[in-house]
C-alpha positions in Angstrom: -104.9 -66.7 54.6 -107.3 -63.9 54.9 -110.7 -63.5 52.4 -111.2 -60.0 51.8 -114.2 -57.3 50.6 -112.7 -53.8 51.1 -116.0 -52.2 51.4 -115.7 -53.7 54.8 -114.0 -51.6 57.6 -112.1 -53.8 59.3 -111.0 -55.5 56.1 -109.5 -52.0 55.1 -107.7 -52.0 58.3 -105.7 -55.4 57.6 -104.5 -54.1 54.4 -103.0 -51.3 56.7 -101.9 -53.2 59.3 -100.2 -56.2 56.7 -99.7 -54.2 53.4 -101.3 -57.3 51.9 -104.5 -58.9 50.9 -105.8 -62.2 49.6 -108.5 -63.3 47.5 -109.1 -66.9 47.4 -110.3 -68.7 44.0 -111.1 -65.2 42.8 -110.4 -65.9 38.9 -112.7 -68.5 37.4 -111.0 -71.8 35.8 -111.4 -71.4 32.4 -109.4 -67.7 32.1 -106.8 -70.0 34.1 -106.5 -72.3 31.1 -106.5 -69.7 29.0 -103.6 -67.7 30.0 -101.3 -70.3 31.3 -102.1 -71.8 27.6 -100.8 -68.8 25.8 -98.3 -67.9 28.2 -96.8 -71.4 27.9 -96.8 -70.7 24.0 -95.1 -67.3 24.5 -92.6 -68.7 26.1 -91.4 -71.2 23.6 -91.7 -68.5 20.8 -88.5 -67.3 19.3 -87.6 -63.8 20.1 -88.9 -62.5 16.9 -91.9 -64.1 16.6 -93.3 -62.6 20.0 -96.0 -60.3 19.8 -94.6 -56.5 19.2 -94.1 -54.7 21.9 -93.9 -57.8 24.9 -90.2 -58.3 25.4 -89.1 -61.9 27.0 -86.1 -61.0 30.2 -84.2 -64.5 31.7 -83.3 -63.2 35.1 -79.3 -64.1 35.0 -79.3 -64.8 39.1 -82.1 -66.8 38.8 -83.9 -70.1 37.0 -86.5 -68.1 35.8 -88.0 -66.2 32.8 -89.9 -62.9 32.4 -92.5 -61.4 30.4 -93.3 -57.9 30.0 -96.1 -56.0 28.8 -98.1 -59.1 28.6 -101.6 -57.1 28.0 -100.1 -56.9 24.7 -99.9 -60.5 24.5 -103.5 -61.5 23.4 -107.0 -61.1 24.9 -106.9 -63.5 28.4 -104.4 -60.9 29.6 -106.7 -57.7 28.1 -109.5 -59.7 30.6 -107.3 -59.2 33.7 -106.9 -54.8 33.3 -110.1 -54.6 34.9 -111.1 -57.9 36.8 -113.5 -58.2 39.3 -111.1 -59.5 41.4 -109.1 -56.6 40.9 -110.7 -53.5 40.1 -112.4 -53.0 43.5 -109.4 -53.5 45.5 -107.5 -50.8 43.2 -110.8 -47.9 43.1 -110.7 -48.2 47.3 -106.5 -48.4 47.7 -105.2 -46.4 44.5 -105.8 -42.2 44.0 -107.2 -41.9 40.9 -108.1 -42.1 38.4 -106.0 -45.3 38.3 -103.7 -46.5 35.4 -102.0 -50.1 34.9 -98.1 -49.2 35.1 -97.0 -53.2 34.4 -98.1 -56.9 33.3 -95.5 -59.5 33.3 -95.4 -63.1 34.0 -92.7 -64.6 36.1 -91.8 -68.7 35.4 -89.8 -69.6 38.1 -88.3 -73.1 38.5 -85.9 -75.0 40.8 -83.3 -72.4 42.4 -82.1 -69.9 44.4 -85.0 -67.2 45.4 -86.0 -63.9 44.7 -84.1 -61.4 47.1 -85.7 -58.9 49.2 -87.0 -55.5 47.5 -89.6 -52.9 47.6 -89.9 -50.5 45.5 -88.3 -46.9 46.5 -90.7 -44.6 45.1 -93.9 -46.7 46.1 -95.6 -45.1 49.0 -98.2 -45.8 52.1 -100.4 -43.8 54.0 -104.2 -43.1 55.4 -106.5 -40.8 54.3 -109.7 -40.0 56.1 -109.2 -43.0 58.2 -108.2 -45.0 55.1 -105.4 -46.6 53.5 -104.0 -45.5 50.1 -100.8 -46.3 48.1 -99.4 -45.2 44.9 -98.7 -48.7 43.8 -100.9 -51.7 44.2 -99.5 -54.8 42.8 -102.3 -57.7 41.9 -100.0 -61.5 41.5 -102.5 -64.1 40.1 -101.7 -67.3 40.4 -101.3 -69.6 37.6 -99.7 -72.3 39.9 -100.3 -73.7 42.9 -97.4 -72.9 45.6 -96.5 -74.3 48.7 -93.4 -73.9 51.2 -91.0 -75.7 48.7 -92.5 -74.3 45.7 -90.6 -70.6 46.2 -93.5 -69.1 47.6 -93.8 -65.6 47.9 -92.5 -63.8 51.6 -93.5 -60.8 52.5 -92.5 -58.9 55.9 -95.7 -57.4 57.5 -95.8 -54.0 58.5 -92.6 -53.0 56.4 -94.9 -50.9 54.2 -95.2 -48.5 56.9 -91.5 -48.8 58.3 -88.5 -46.8 57.0 -86.2 -49.3 58.3 -85.5 -52.8 55.9 -85.9 -56.3 57.5 -82.9 -56.9 60.2 -81.7 -59.8 57.7 -79.4 -60.1 54.5 -81.5 -59.5 51.1 -80.3 -62.7 50.4 -81.7 -65.8 52.3 -78.4 -67.8 53.7 -80.0 -71.1 53.5 -80.9 -70.7 49.5 -78.9 -73.6 47.5 -76.3 -71.7 45.0 -76.0 -72.4 42.2 -72.1 -73.0 41.6 -72.2 -73.8 38.2 -72.4 -69.8 37.7 -69.5 -68.7 39.3 -70.9 -64.7 38.8 -74.6 -65.7 40.6 -72.3 -66.8 43.5 -70.5 -63.9 43.3 -73.9 -61.7 43.0 -75.1 -63.8 46.1 -72.2 -63.2 48.4 -71.7 -59.3 47.9 -75.5 -59.0 48.9 -74.9 -60.8 51.5 -72.1 -58.7 53.3 -72.4 -56.4 55.7 -75.7 -58.3 57.2 -76.2 -60.8 59.7 -76.7 -64.1 58.9 -80.2 -64.2 60.2 -82.4 -66.8 58.3 -85.4 -64.6 57.2 -87.6 -67.0 58.6 -86.4 -66.0 62.2 -86.9 -62.1 61.5 -90.1 -60.5 62.6 -93.1 -60.0 60.2 -91.9 -62.9 57.9 -94.6 -64.7 56.2 -94.6 -67.0 53.7 -97.5 -66.8 51.0 -99.0 -70.4 50.4 -101.2 -70.1 47.6 -103.4 -71.9 44.8 -104.2 -71.8 41.4 -106.8 -69.0 40.9 -106.2 -67.1 44.2 -105.0 -63.4 43.9 -102.9 -61.4 46.2 -103.0 -57.8 46.5 -99.7 -55.5 48.2 -98.3 -52.5 48.0 -95.1 -52.0 46.6 -93.8 -50.2 49.7 -93.8 -53.6 51.4 -90.4 -55.6 51.6 -90.9 -58.5 49.4 -89.4 -61.3 48.0 -89.8 -65.2 47.2 -88.1 -68.0 48.8 -86.0 -70.7 46.6 -87.9 -73.6 45.0 -86.4 -76.9 46.2 -89.5 -78.9 44.3 -89.3 -80.0 41.0 -92.4 -78.2 40.0 -92.6 -75.2 38.3 -94.5 -72.2 39.1 -96.4 -69.1 37.3 -97.9 -66.2 38.1 -99.1 -62.7 36.7 -98.5 -59.6 38.1 -100.4 -55.9 37.0 -99.8 -52.9 38.8 -101.7 -50.2 39.1 -101.0 -46.1 40.5 -102.4 -42.6 39.9 -102.9 -41.5 36.3 -99.1 -39.2 37.1 -97.2 -42.5 37.0 -95.4 -43.9 34.1 -95.3 -47.2 33.0 -92.5 -49.8 34.4 -89.4 -50.5 31.9 -90.8 -47.5 29.4 -93.1 -49.4 27.7 -96.0 -47.8 26.2 -98.9 -49.3 25.2 -100.0 -49.7 21.4 -102.3 -47.8 19.4 -103.8 -51.5 18.4 -104.3 -52.6 21.6 -106.0 -48.9 22.7 -108.0 -49.3 19.7 -109.4 -52.8 20.4 -110.1 -52.7 24.2 -113.5 -51.5 25.7 -113.6 -48.0 26.9 -113.2 -49.2 30.5 -110.0 -50.9 29.9 -108.8 -47.6 27.6 -109.2 -46.0 30.4 -107.0 -47.4 32.8 -103.8 -48.4 29.4 -104.5 -44.2 28.8 -101.8 -42.0 29.8 -99.9 -40.6 31.9 -101.0 -37.4 32.3 -100.3 -34.5 34.7 -102.9 -32.0 35.3 -104.9 -30.1 34.0 -105.6 -28.7 30.1 -105.2 -25.9 28.5 -107.6 -24.5 25.3 -104.7 -23.3 23.3 -103.2 -26.3 22.9 -104.8 -30.0 21.6 -104.9 -33.0 23.7 -104.9 -36.4 22.6 -106.4 -39.2 24.4 -106.9 -37.2 27.8 -110.2 -38.5 29.5 -113.0 -35.8 30.3 -112.7 -36.4 33.9 -113.2 -34.1 36.6 -109.2 -34.6 37.2 -108.9 -33.0 33.9 -110.1 -29.7 33.8 -109.9 -27.0 30.9 -108.6 -24.0 31.7 -108.7 -20.8 29.7 -105.8 -18.6 28.0 -105.2 -16.2 30.6 -106.4 -12.5 29.9 -103.4 -10.9 31.0 -101.9 -12.8 27.3 -97.9 -12.3 26.4 -96.1 -11.5 29.1 -92.6 -12.6 30.9 -92.1 -13.6 34.7 -89.1 -12.3 36.2 -87.4 -14.6 39.0 -86.0 -12.9 42.2 -82.4 -13.3 40.3 -83.8 -11.2 37.2 -85.0 -8.4 40.0 -81.5 -8.2 41.8 -79.8 -8.2 38.1 -82.5 -5.2 37.0 -81.7 -3.1 40.2 -77.7 -3.8 40.0 -77.7 -2.7 36.0 -80.0 0.5 36.4 -78.5 1.4 40.1 -75.2 1.7 38.1 -76.7 3.6 34.9 -77.9 6.1 36.8 -74.8 6.8 38.8 -72.6 6.6 35.3 -74.9 9.4 34.0 -74.6 11.3 36.8 -70.8 11.2 36.8 -70.8 12.3 32.9 -72.9 14.9 33.3 -70.8 16.8 36.2 -68.3 15.9 33.8 -70.1 17.6 30.8 -73.4 19.1 31.3 -73.8 19.7 27.8 -74.5 16.4 26.9 -78.0 17.3 28.7 -78.1 21.0 27.6 -81.9 22.2 27.2 -82.9 19.1 28.9 -85.2 19.6 31.5 -87.7 17.5 33.9 -88.6 14.6 35.6 -88.1 11.2 34.1 -90.1 7.9 36.2 -88.6 4.2 34.9 -90.6 1.1 35.7 -88.8 -2.2 35.2 -91.1 -4.8 36.7 -89.7 -5.7 39.9 -86.5 -3.9 39.3 -87.9 -0.4 40.0 -89.0 2.3 40.0 -87.0 4.7 40.0 -87.0 8.7 39.5 -84.7 10.9 37.2 -84.5 14.7 37.8 -82.3 17.0 35.4 -82.6 20.7 35.5 -79.3 22.6 37.8 -78.0 19.4 38.0 -78.9 15.6 37.8 -79.9 12.9 40.4 -81.8 10.1 40.7 -83.6 9.0 43.4 -85.2 5.1 44.1 -88.9 4.9 43.7 -91.7 7.4 42.5 -91.7 10.9 42.9 -94.2 13.3 42.1 -95.4 13.9 38.9 -93.5 13.0 35.7 -92.9 14.3 32.3 -92.1 11.2 30.8 -92.6 7.4 32.2 -90.8 4.8 30.5 -92.5 1.2 31.5 -90.1 -2.0 30.1 -90.6 -5.7 30.9 -89.0 -7.4 33.3 -85.4 -7.9 32.4 -85.4 -6.0 29.0 -84.1 -2.6 31.2 -80.7 -4.8 32.5 -80.4 -6.3 28.6 -80.9 -2.4 27.2 -78.3 -1.3 29.3 -75.9 -4.0 28.4 -76.5 -3.4 24.9 -78.0 -6.8 24.7 -81.4 -5.2 23.4 -82.2 -2.1 21.3 -84.4 0.4 22.3 -86.0 1.1 18.8 -86.7 -3.2 18.7 -88.6 -3.5 21.8 -90.3 0.1 21.5 -91.4 -1.8 18.1 -92.1 -5.4 19.9 -94.3 -3.5 22.6 -91.9 -4.3 25.4 -91.2 -0.3 25.9 -94.2 1.7 26.7 -93.7 5.5 26.5 -96.0 7.7 28.3 -95.4 12.0 27.4 -93.4 13.2 24.9 -92.0 10.6 22.7 -88.3 12.5 21.5 -87.4 13.6 25.2 -87.7 9.8 25.6 -85.7 8.8 23.0 -82.8 11.8 24.2 -83.2 10.2 27.7 -82.6 7.0 26.7 -79.4 7.8 24.3 -77.7 9.6 27.6 -78.5 6.7 29.8 -77.0 4.1 27.0 -73.8 5.9 26.1 
């Protein structure tokens, strides 16, 4: 094992190369005793007696029990949120502001191991030559774990590769619980299509043998699992995962207002969120920390408006062009409909124009603006097509300020009446 101080460049390089770090005897014995005692109590409590927001899960495939959202389970667990053995690594490796996204326990006894897996959405990269990851998990070990006690397994370097280890998710050496046909079926299905290569023979395999009070930190992009427990000992461990501020909590769990009210400001920040980006003065925000990553943006001085998509402008052009062509046809058939109406109209409809329509000895329309005009109509993007499809009323749009008229209003209304027939 390697002893880690993340302020040293060499140790950052070790994390980038391996995908995990080991801090020996990092948690004080008194806190370990409190954590284990509280965890044992919670594991034995009836479901209805568990603290609110702390669900318990018995994993069907393994001889284990998990308690989720343990930060809600009592003061000892709260002390781990910003523990000195964990938080410096979180600050160094996870883009900030960071937040806690899960805290749970795993208690395992004799039986099959934990299949290989990694968090599919987790990423690991270099930024300015330094390793960064968006899902960093810290394991606090409450038991000694040797080769026969179901040690954690990692495949070093797999956090930087798209390829899975060249073995089945289930180690072929595991003793299968034949009393449980469903479990046996699950394991056999997991092994289908893979070579029966023992994990230990695959490149990158590493067992993490730890002592009570050690902390292991690893990237969730790293392929990991656990070997079978073949001893008569029970191993207990606690897991805390940290991510950037926009990542949601695991399992859809949320932190209670009671928890947020009683923890310190530093812990409250790690339990807040998730958040995404900026804040706007026109919308009240609750619980968003005052940090540079969450600046306030004033409302745009452009005011209320609609933004047209390319599909809107395509519809706009087609609708107006068809309407003008129909107007030309009707004028040729009966010029009296616009008797006495002479002049030039400019129509501007967002990304759908502009157009010019002229009336004199005949009626014609042109793409673009041509010369001066007697009447100018401006419409909010999308309204011209809706107006011509009789989905909107011209007077209603005018009263809403969505149609702007320059020139003689009566002449503008006559033009519109003709176009909308």
